[in-house]
N, C-alpha and C positions, 0 to 999 in steps of 0.2 A: 409755807404750805398754801396753795391756792385754795381759797375758802369762800365760795359764794354763800350769801346769807342763808339760803334755804338748806344748805348742808352743814351749817355750823352746829356743833354739838355743845349745848350749854347746860345740860343736865348734870349736875355734880355727881349724882348717884350713878348715872350711867358711865361717866368717866372713871369713877372709883371701881365700878364693876369690871370694866374692860382692863384696867391696870392689874386688877387682881386675877382676872381670868386668863390674861395673856401676858404673863410677867417677863417673857424673854424679850428684852429691849435691845435695840441697836443704839449704842452710845457713840456719838460722833463728836469729834473735837478737831480744832485746827491746832497743829503743832509746828515746830520749826521744820519738821520733816514733811509737812503737808497734812492733808486730811487723814485722820485715822478713824476706824470704826471697829467696835468690838460688840459681840452679842453676849449679853449678860443678864441673867434673871435678877430682877429688882423687886424689892418689897417696900411698901409704904411703912414709914416709922413716924407716926404722928401726921399732922396736917401738911407740914412743909419739908419733909425729909424723905428721901429714898435711900435705901442701903443695899450693899452687895459686896462681892469680893472677887478678886482676880488672882490668877496664878502668879506667884513671885516671878516666874520666868516670862510673864507677859510684860512687854515694854510699856504698856499703857501707863503704869504708875510712874515710869521714868520719863516718858514723853510728854505727859500732861502735868503741868505745874499745879500745885495746890491753889485753890480759888479760881482756877480757869473756868470759863464758861463752856459747858458741854450741852449737847442735845440728846435726849433719850427719846427714841421713837418706838412706840408700841403699835402693833398692827393686829387687828382682830380678824374675824372671818371675812372672806371676800369671795366673789364669784363673777364670772362672765355673764353678761345679760344680753341675750339675743333679741334683735328687733322683731323676730317672729313671735315673741311672747306678748307683743302689744296688740290688743284688738284693734286699736286705732290705725295700725299699719294697713289694714285691709281697706280703710277708707281714704287715707291720705298718702300712704307710702313714704311719709316723711319721718323715718326712723332710722337710726344707725346703732351699731353695737356700742355697748358701754361696759363699765365695770362697777359693781357695788362693793363698798368696803367701809370699814371704820378704822380710823387711825388717830393716835394721840401724840403730840409733840410736847415734851416737857423740857424746858430750858432751865438750867440752874448752874450753881457753882459746886465743883467737886473738891473733896478733901480726902486724901489717903491717910490711913493709919496703920502703922506696923506693929502696934502694941498688942501683946497677946490678949489683954483684957478686952480691947475693942473687937479684935477678930473673933474671940470666943463668943462675945455677945451677938455679933452679926450672924455667925454660923448658927448659934442657938436659936435666934429669932427666925431665920430662914428655915431651919430644920423643923421647928415646931409648926410653923405655918403650913409648909408643903407636906410634911409627913402626916399631920392630922387629916389633911384633905385626902391624901392618897391611901393611908393605911389605917386610919381611925384608931381604935384601941390598941392596935399592934404597931403603932408608930415607932420608927427607929429613933433612938435618943443618942446624943453624943456619949453618954455614959455607957452605952452598949459596946463601944469600941475600947480596946486596951488603952490605958492612959498614955503610955509612951508613944503608941501609934497616933493617937489624937494630937499629941504635942508635935509630932513630926509633920503631920498634915497641916496643922495651923502655921507651922514655921514656913510652909511653902505657899502661903497665900498672903495677900495684902487686902485689908478691908478698906471700904470707902463709904462716904455718905455724900449725898447730893442735896444741897439746899435749893428748893424749888423757887424760881423767880417768875415763871410764866407757863401757863398751860393753854395749848390750842388743840381743840379736838374737832374731828370731822366725822360725820355719819352720812355717807353718800348712799342713800337707800331708796332711790327712785321717788323722792319727795316732789320732784318737778313733773311727774306724770299724773294724768287724771286718775280717778279712782279705779276705773275698769282696768287700765294698764297696770296700775299698782297691784291690784288683787291678782292679776294674771301672773305678774312677776313672782309674787309670793308663792303661788301654787306651783309654778314651774321650778322654783328653787327647791321646794319640798320634794318634787319628783326628780330633781337632777342631782340629788346627793348633798344639798346644802341646807338641811333642816334648821340648823342653829341660826343661820343668817335669816331664813324665812321667819323664824320665831321672833328674832329681834325686830324685823319689819312689822310683824303683827302687833307688837307692843308699842309701836309709834302712835302718838296722838296726832292724827292728821285732821 
């Protein structure tokens, strides 16, 4: 990932927030059949692990050998930035369109696990995490489904864990603009339907 120093995201708490808030990752790997990519929700499991599962019918677990290196790409809010939003444009006219975004690339080694114990643990952790966030006290639990149905569903997935080797994160949020341009971008994003990206920019320590 192209990463000018002023766009490098080095705040570990922000990286953790983004992975948690935007868990649907694109997992990319080089295989004998060429490059493959799959879009899979991932969950942190400790400091150096990501966990998830894929359908048994998905060739991902057959095409990618255990301990192969893979790349998980997380992308957060993003928006088009118009040159018309820069006050400095009126003086210099030296402005062009751009795009603001946040992205995280996590490289690591993947291992698949077909055991029911592992798959049940992965599904349990994913369910607890996302159901509590979505449904609160009414969160769905694996025990809510009939036991035979749950066993059938587990038989049709493959669990995996990814051991993290490297994390590269980028927050391209107009840090290269002067304060007046920066504030104007924030205000325009708020008015253009991107309030979360504007909120993230307001939280930056410039």
